[in-house]
VOPAGU-2260 file (C-alpha; in pm, 1 decimal, decimal comma):
REM VOPAGU-2260
SITE   aa  ch    i         X         Y         Z
SITE  MET   A    0  -23823,6   -4550,7    2965,3
SITE  LEU   A    1  -24141,6   -4784,5    2934,3
SITE  SER   A    2  -24045,0   -5138,6    2884,8
SITE  LEU   A    3  -24237,2   -5514,9    2812,4
SITE  ALA   A    4  -24053,1   -5832,1    2900,4
SITE  ASN   A    5  -24122,9   -6167,6    2934,5
SITE  ARG   A    6  -23832,3   -6453,8    2955,6
SITE  THR   A    7  -23624,9   -6422,1    2648,9
SITE  LEU   A    8  -23721,2   -6016,4    2552,3
SITE  GLN   A    9  -23731,2   -5690,2    2676,1
SITE  VAL   A   10  -23878,9   -5404,5    2469,5
SITE  ASP   A   11  -23810,0   -5050,0    2559,9
SITE  LEU   A   12  -24045,0   -4767,7    2435,0
SITE  LEU   A   13  -24011,7   -4395,4    2487,2
SITE  ASP   A   14  -24209,0   -4236,6    2750,1
SITE  PRO   A   15  -24423,8   -3962,5    2550,6
SITE  ALA   A   16  -24389,7   -3768,3    2847,0
SITE  ASP   A   17  -24035,0   -3789,0    2992,1
SITE  ASP   A   18  -23791,5   -3889,1    2678,0
SITE  ALA   A   19  -23789,5   -3519,8    2577,3
SITE  ALA   A   20  -23449,4   -3538,8    2448,7
SITE  ARG   A   21  -23526,8   -3857,2    2173,1
SITE  ARG   A   22  -23842,0   -3681,9    2068,1
SITE  GLY   A   23  -23873,1   -3462,9    1728,0
SITE  PRO   A   24  -24146,2   -3344,4    1471,8
SITE  ARG   A   25  -24093,4   -3692,1    1295,9
SITE  TYR   A   26  -24183,4   -4020,8    1459,8
SITE  CYS   A   27  -24495,4   -4088,3    1628,3
SITE  ARG   A   28  -24470,2   -4046,5    2005,4
SITE  GLY   A   29  -24713,9   -4281,0    2170,4
SITE  GLY   A   30  -24552,3   -4666,9    2092,8
SITE  TYR   A   31  -24219,2   -4578,4    2002,6
SITE  ILE   A   32  -24016,0   -4872,0    2048,1
SITE  TRP   A   33  -23656,3   -4778,5    2102,5
SITE  GLN   A   34  -23480,4   -5138,6    2140,6
SITE  VAL   A   35  -23556,6   -5471,3    2165,6
SITE  HIS   A   36  -23327,6   -5649,3    2401,5
SITE  ASP   A   37  -23258,2   -6057,5    2395,0
SITE  ALA   A   38  -23210,1   -6191,9    2706,8
SITE  LYS   A   39  -22866,8   -6356,9    2587,8
SITE  ARG   A   40  -22799,7   -6181,8    2299,1
SITE  GLY   A   41  -22846,3   -5782,3    2374,9
SITE  PRO   A   42  -22988,7   -5511,2    2168,6
SITE  LEU   A   43  -23100,3   -5652,1    1867,3
SITE  VAL   A   44  -23225,4   -5351,9    1673,7
SITE  SER   A   45  -23015,1   -5080,0    1514,5
SITE  GLY   A   46  -23057,9   -4713,8    1382,6
SITE  PRO   A   47  -22882,5   -4469,5    1149,5
SITE  GLU   A   48  -22640,0   -4350,4    1460,9
SITE  PHE   A   49  -22593,9   -4672,6    1643,4
SITE  PRO   A   50  -22475,4   -4728,9    1859,5
SITE  HIS   A   51  -22451,5   -4346,5    1982,6
SITE  PRO   A   52  -22626,0   -4265,3    2281,9
SITE  ALA   A   53  -22789,6   -4025,2    2167,7
SITE  PRO   A   54  -22878,0   -4012,5    1801,2
SITE  THR   A   55  -23061,5   -3690,9    1684,2
SITE  PRO   A   56  -23444,1   -3709,0    1717,2
SITE  PHE   A   57  -23474,1   -3684,8    1335,6
SITE  ASN   A   58  -23284,3   -4034,3    1275,7
SITE  GLY   A   59  -23388,4   -4201,1    1590,7
SITE  GLN   A   60  -23344,1   -4569,5    1642,6
SITE  GLY   A   61  -23532,8   -4892,4    1695,7
SITE  LEU   A   62  -23870,4   -4929,2    1526,8
SITE  PRO   A   63  -24055,8   -4624,1    1515,7
SITE  GLU   A   64  -24348,2   -4504,8    1333,1
SITE  SER   A   65  -24439,8   -4207,2    1153,9
SITE  LEU   A   66  -24814,7   -4002,3    1053,0
SITE  ARG   A   67  -24673,7   -3769,6     810,1
SITE  HIS   A   68  -24786,2   -3403,9     832,6
SITE  ARG   A   69  -24592,5   -3348,5     508,5
SITE  MET   A   70  -24487,2   -3578,2     197,7
SITE  ARG   A   71  -24135,8   -3693,0     105,7
SITE  ASP   A   72  -24094,8   -3379,8    -131,6
SITE  GLY   A   73  -24244,1   -3107,6     134,6
SITE  ARG   A   74  -24575,1   -3086,2       4,6
SITE  PRO   A   75  -24845,6   -2996,7     327,6
SITE  LEU   A   76  -25061,1   -3274,0     418,4
SITE  THR   A   77  -25227,4   -3164,1     742,3
SITE  TRP   A   78  -25126,2   -2820,6     727,2
SITE  ARG   A   79  -25347,9   -2516,5     697,3
SITE  GLY   A   80  -25095,4   -2251,1     635,2
SITE  SER   A   81  -24832,0   -2209,5     906,1
SITE  GLU   A   82  -24998,2   -2468,5    1152,2
SITE  GLY   A   83  -25002,5   -2830,2    1101,7
SITE  LEU   A   84  -25128,1   -3123,5    1297,0
SITE  GLY   A   85  -24862,0   -3384,9    1381,2
SITE  ILE   A   86  -25048,3   -3657,9    1461,1
SITE  GLY   A   87  -24906,1   -3846,9    1752,4
SITE  ILE   A   88  -24655,2   -3550,3    1800,4
SITE  GLY   A   89  -24823,2   -3233,2    1856,0
SITE  ARG   A   90  -24986,7   -2867,3    1691,0
SITE  LEU   A   91  -24713,6   -2747,2    1499,8
SITE  ALA   A   92  -24535,5   -2437,0    1322,7
SITE  ALA   A   93  -24340,1   -2361,3    1040,1
SITE  GLY   A   94  -24061,2   -2173,2    1083,2
SITE  ASN   A   95  -23811,8   -2095,2     814,4
SITE  GLY   A   96  -23713,7   -2315,2     507,4
SITE  ASN   A   97  -23801,3   -2642,5     604,5
SITE  GLU   A   98  -23776,2   -2638,7     986,6
SITE  VAL   A   99  -24117,4   -2741,3    1173,2
SITE  ARG   A  100  -24166,0   -2612,0    1562,7
SITE  ILE   A  101  -24364,4   -2831,5    1797,1
SITE  GLU   A  102  -24592,8   -2546,9    1966,1
SITE  ASN   A  103  -24828,9   -2792,2    2177,9
SITE  PRO   A  104  -24715,3   -3164,1    2237,1
SITE  CYS   A  105  -25015,7   -3419,1    2256,2
SITE  VAL   A  106  -25074,5   -3506,8    2622,7
SITE  TRP   A  107  -25075,1   -3924,1    2631,0
SITE  THR   A  108  -25271,1   -4144,2    2844,7
SITE  VAL   A  109  -25107,9   -4462,4    2903,4
SITE  THR   A  110  -25212,4   -4815,1    3033,8
SITE  GLY   A  111  -25104,1   -5165,6    3024,0
SITE  ASP   A  112  -24900,7   -5417,7    3189,0
SITE  SER   A  113  -24605,0   -5623,5    3093,8
SITE  THR   A  114  -24741,7   -5787,5    2788,1
SITE  GLN   A  115  -24886,9   -5484,4    2642,7
SITE  LEU   A  116  -24889,3   -5102,9    2652,5
SITE  ILE   A  117  -25166,3   -4873,5    2514,4
SITE  PHE   A  118  -25113,6   -4521,3    2424,1
SITE  GLN   A  119  -25384,4   -4287,1    2394,1
SITE  THR   A  120  -25425,4   -3884,2    2233,0
SITE  ARG   A  121  -25680,5   -3648,7    2130,1
SITE  GLN   A  122  -25567,3   -3359,3    1920,6
SITE  ALA   A  123  -25686,4   -3073,7    1691,8
SITE  ALA   A  124  -25535,3   -2786,7    1497,9
SITE  ALA   A  125  -25526,2   -2649,1    1152,6
SITE  GLY   A  126  -25873,8   -2700,7    1135,3
SITE  LEU   A  127  -25846,2   -3066,2    1201,5
SITE  ALA   A  128  -25946,1   -3305,0    1507,5
SITE  CYS   A  129  -25852,9   -3705,2    1534,7
SITE  GLU   A  130  -25829,7   -3985,6    1820,8
SITE  LEU   A  131  -25476,9   -4221,5    1796,9
SITE  THR   A  132  -25436,2   -4517,6    1976,7
SITE  ARG   A  133  -25114,2   -4702,0    1959,7
SITE  LYS   A  134  -25078,1   -5043,3    2106,9
SITE  VAL   A  135  -24716,9   -5220,0    2140,1
SITE  GLU   A  136  -24751,5   -5614,1    2265,9
SITE  LEU   A  137  -24540,7   -5856,0    2314,9
SITE  ARG   A  138  -24602,4   -6237,2    2260,6
SITE  ASP   A  139  -24343,7   -6477,3    2316,6
SITE  ARG   A  140  -24075,9   -6384,3    2042,6
SITE  THR   A  141  -24330,8   -6168,3    1850,6
SITE  VAL   A  142  -24387,4   -5736,9    1879,4
SITE  LEU   A  143  -24687,5   -5644,9    1728,2
SITE  SER   A  144  -24752,0   -5297,7    1663,3
SITE  ALA   A  145  -25094,5   -5176,6    1580,8
SITE  THR   A  146  -25284,5   -4832,2    1516,3
SITE  GLN   A  147  -25594,6   -4701,2    1507,2
SITE  LEU   A  148  -25713,2   -4360,5    1412,5
SITE  THR   A  149  -26005,3   -4181,5    1388,7
SITE  ASN   A  150  -26128,3   -3865,7    1273,5
SITE  VAL   A  151  -26313,5   -3689,0    1518,0
SITE  GLY   A  152  -26352,3   -3340,5    1306,3
SITE  GLU   A  153  -26523,2   -3169,7    1074,4
SITE  ALA   A  154  -26286,7   -3232,3     747,3
SITE  PRO   A  155  -26112,9   -3519,9     631,1
SITE  LEU   A  156  -25781,5   -3642,0     740,5
SITE  VAL   A  157  -25570,4   -3677,8     447,9
SITE  LEU   A  158  -25219,3   -3805,6     518,4
SITE  GLN   A  159  -24969,2   -4104,5     520,3
SITE  TRP   A  160  -24826,4   -4341,4     771,7
SITE  PHE   A  161  -24533,9   -4537,0     752,0
SITE  ALA   A  162  -24299,4   -4755,6     948,5
SITE  HIS   A  163  -23896,6   -4728,2     947,0
SITE  PRO   A  164  -23748,7   -5040,7    1123,1
SITE  PHE   A  165  -23398,2   -4988,1    1156,8
SITE  TRP   A  166  -23245,4   -5324,9    1112,2
SITE  ALA   A  167  -22877,0   -5453,2    1258,8
SITE  LEU   A  168  -22631,5   -5527,3     998,3
SITE  THR   A  169  -22428,1   -5828,7     957,1
SITE  ALA   A  170  -22051,3   -5727,8     945,6
SITE  GLY   A  171  -22131,6   -5442,1     740,3
SITE  LYS   A  172  -22364,3   -5595,8     506,0
SITE  ALA   A  173  -22711,3   -5718,7     482,2
SITE  ARG   A  174  -22946,2   -6016,4     321,3
SITE  VAL   A  175  -23310,1   -5860,2     314,0
SITE  ARG   A  176  -23592,9   -6172,7     151,9
SITE  LEU   A  177  -23871,6   -5951,4       6,3
SITE  PRO   A  178  -24161,0   -6080,9    -185,8
SITE  ALA   A  179  -24049,4   -6251,1    -533,2
SITE  GLY   A  180  -24033,5   -6037,6    -786,9
SITE  THR   A  181  -23989,9   -5692,0    -643,2
SITE  THR   A  182  -23792,5   -5461,7    -854,5
SITE  MET   A  183  -23601,0   -5122,8    -815,7
SITE  PRO   A  184  -23441,7   -4899,2   -1062,5
SITE  GLU   A  185  -23068,6   -4955,0   -1099,9
SITE  ASN   A  186  -22876,7   -4774,5    -810,9
SITE  PRO   A  187  -22505,9   -4768,9    -674,1
SITE  GLY   A  188  -22613,4   -4888,9    -344,3
SITE  PHE   A  189  -22819,9   -5181,5    -348,8
SITE  THR   A  190  -22885,5   -5485,3    -602,3
SITE  ILE   A  191  -23193,1   -5772,6    -606,8
SITE  ASP   A  192  -23235,1   -6092,1    -735,2
SITE  PRO   A  193  -23535,6   -6203,0    -943,6
SITE  ALA   A  194  -23641,0   -6425,6    -608,4
SITE  GLY   A  195  -23621,2   -6092,0    -436,3
SITE  LEU   A  196  -23288,9   -6110,1    -210,3
SITE  LEU   A  197  -23174,0   -5817,4    -185,7
SITE  SER   A  198  -22808,0   -5702,6     -52,3
SITE  PHE   A  199  -22558,1   -5440,0     -48,4
SITE  ARG   A  200  -22370,1   -5369,1    -422,8
SITE  ARG   A  201  -22084,7   -5197,6    -193,5
SITE  PRO   A  202  -21993,4   -5144,5     137,7
SITE  PHE   A  203  -22127,4   -4868,7     325,4
SITE  VAL   A  204  -21874,7   -4612,7     483,7
SITE  THR   A  205  -21985,4   -4394,9     715,8
SITE  PRO   A  206  -22384,1   -4263,2     869,6
SITE  GLN   A  207  -22368,6   -4048,7     584,1
SITE  ASP   A  208  -22278,7   -4265,8     339,4
SITE  ASP   A  209  -22634,0   -4402,7     230,4
SITE  GLN   A  210  -22858,9   -4534,2     -31,0
SITE  PHE   A  211  -23227,6   -4471,4     -87,9
SITE  ALA   A  212  -23501,5   -4702,2    -379,9
SITE  LEU   A  213  -23815,1   -4707,5    -407,5
SITE  LEU   A  214  -23887,6   -5090,7    -429,5
SITE  THR   A  215  -24171,2   -5214,0    -689,8
SITE  LEU   A  216  -24352,4   -5465,3    -468,8
SITE  PRO   A  217  -24592,8   -5736,3    -670,2
SITE  PRO   A  218  -24923,0   -5594,0    -640,3
SITE  GLN   A  219  -25219,1   -5665,5    -392,2
SITE  ARG   A  220  -24989,8   -5867,4    -154,9
SITE  ARG   A  221  -24899,9   -5762,7     207,4
SITE  LEU   A  222  -24584,5   -5727,0     258,4
SITE  GLU   A  223  -24352,4   -6000,3     429,5
SITE  VAL   A  224  -23958,5   -5965,6     511,8
SITE  ALA   A  225  -23732,8   -6189,4     653,8
SITE  VAL   A  226  -23364,5   -5982,1     735,2
SITE  ASP   A  227  -23039,3   -6197,1     853,7
SITE  HIS   A  228  -22943,9   -6098,4    1188,2
SITE  PRO   A  229  -22591,0   -6094,8    1371,7
SITE  ALA   A  230  -22721,7   -6193,3    1677,9
SITE  ILE   A  231  -23015,6   -6449,4    1635,6
SITE  GLY   A  232  -23042,3   -6555,0    1268,6
SITE  GLY   A  233  -23306,7   -6364,0    1155,9
SITE  VAL   A  234  -23607,2   -6110,5    1173,0
SITE  GLU   A  235  -23945,4   -6156,7    1025,9
SITE  PHE   A  236  -24125,3   -5804,2     987,0
SITE  ALA   A  237  -24494,0   -5781,1     809,9
SITE  THR   A  238  -24758,6   -5581,6     766,2
SITE  SER   A  239  -25164,9   -5612,1     780,8
SITE  PHE   A  240  -25225,8   -5467,7     465,0
SITE  VAL   A  241  -25106,1   -5364,9     102,2
SITE  PRO   A  242  -24820,4   -5084,3      96,6
SITE  ASP   A  243  -24886,2   -4796,1    -127,1
SITE  GLU   A  244  -24510,4   -4770,0    -189,7
SITE  CYS   A  245  -24234,3   -4906,4     -38,8
SITE  PRO   A  246  -23885,8   -4738,1      -2,3
SITE  VAL   A  247  -23575,3   -4926,8     134,3
SITE  TRP   A  248  -23278,3   -4721,5     279,0
SITE  ALA   A  249  -22931,1   -4797,2     435,5
SITE  ASN   A  250  -22602,2   -4671,3     555,5
SITE  ALA   A  251  -22350,4   -4800,7     751,8
SITE  ARG   A  252  -22526,5   -4884,7    1060,0
SITE  THR   A  253  -22879,2   -5009,8     963,8
SITE  ILE   A  254  -23092,2   -5122,3     697,6
SITE  SER   A  255  -23453,6   -5022,2     654,3
SITE  VAL   A  256  -23770,2   -5150,9     446,2
SITE  GLU   A  257  -24034,8   -4892,7     526,4
SITE  PRO   A  258  -24360,4   -4961,0     356,3
SITE  TYR   A  259  -24602,2   -4716,3     352,1
SITE  LEU   A  260  -25007,8   -4635,5     364,8
SITE  ASN   A  261  -25193,4   -4349,3     219,1
SITE  LEU   A  262  -25445,6   -4244,1     418,2
SITE  ARG   A  263  -25773,2   -4063,2     370,8
SITE  VAL   A  264  -26031,9   -4075,5     674,4
SITE  PRO   A  265  -26376,9   -3891,8     649,7
SITE  PRO   A  266  -26528,6   -3702,1     955,7
SITE  GLY   A  267  -26679,2   -3985,5    1195,4
SITE  GLU   A  268  -26489,5   -4271,9    1054,6
SITE  THR   A  269  -26140,6   -4481,0    1145,3
SITE  ARG   A  270  -25846,8   -4640,4    1051,6
SITE  HIS   A  271  -25690,4   -4946,8    1151,8
SITE  TRP   A  272  -25338,9   -5143,9    1086,6
SITE  SER   A  273  -25057,1   -5299,1    1239,3
SITE  VAL   A  274  -24739,4   -5461,8    1195,6
SITE  GLU   A  275  -24532,1   -5782,5    1296,0
SITE  HIS   A  276  -24151,6   -5763,7    1388,0
SITE  ARG   A  277  -24098,4   -6158,3    1464,3
SITE  PHE   A  278  -23768,9   -6212,1    1620,4
SITE  ALA   A  279  -23615,1   -6564,6    1555,3
SITE  ALA   A  280  -23492,3   -6823,7    1889,9
């Protein structure tokens, strides 16, 4: 495990070379924030199986991010036949059904100090090639997670990125303040009012008891979210970009608002984006 720290917060990140038991083909391995600790209040972020010490790699925990190699419905993005490029993961191979194997994990260079870590890798597979840089920086009580993706191949990179921050519940409930005017389809798990306050319609009982819904955000606005927190009062989350779509998901352990970014990076071009997590004092 790698760490950033100051007087009030410690940020634990997975070591992309050593934390093998926590890695899988879903989340980017460089800059994977596993836990944020308050010096007085303890751990601040959650996960679908939290506080289980060894959650399945697919579920994970903390503040992970993913550069999707397939869409949610299974359609391929960075695949050519049975070979795929898992950006931030490695060369992938298709198995039986929806099974994905990591044939050759990408190799990371990690540099930094107690306030920031920079993760860099270069990858090629499925006729595609890229350079990826992930930077995680601790600024007082704000954690900045920034991504830079460069296409160094000859074919366009077409993919989706999304953040999956797992926020803690308060006595099994959630209050999430989204932009005013945010809506969602009617569903049995969540309710949202015209001011953008999202809450649970019913209690979730087990980790398997969950709800997914697709939010409709006000157009042409960067996402800013405020979430009630049981230990420190609140957490704020913000994107540097206008999300292309934004699901919300929850179970009995956590809630997550997941901004998506649809990417098409031509050969020789670079894309930058970032998210911020602000923890109340």
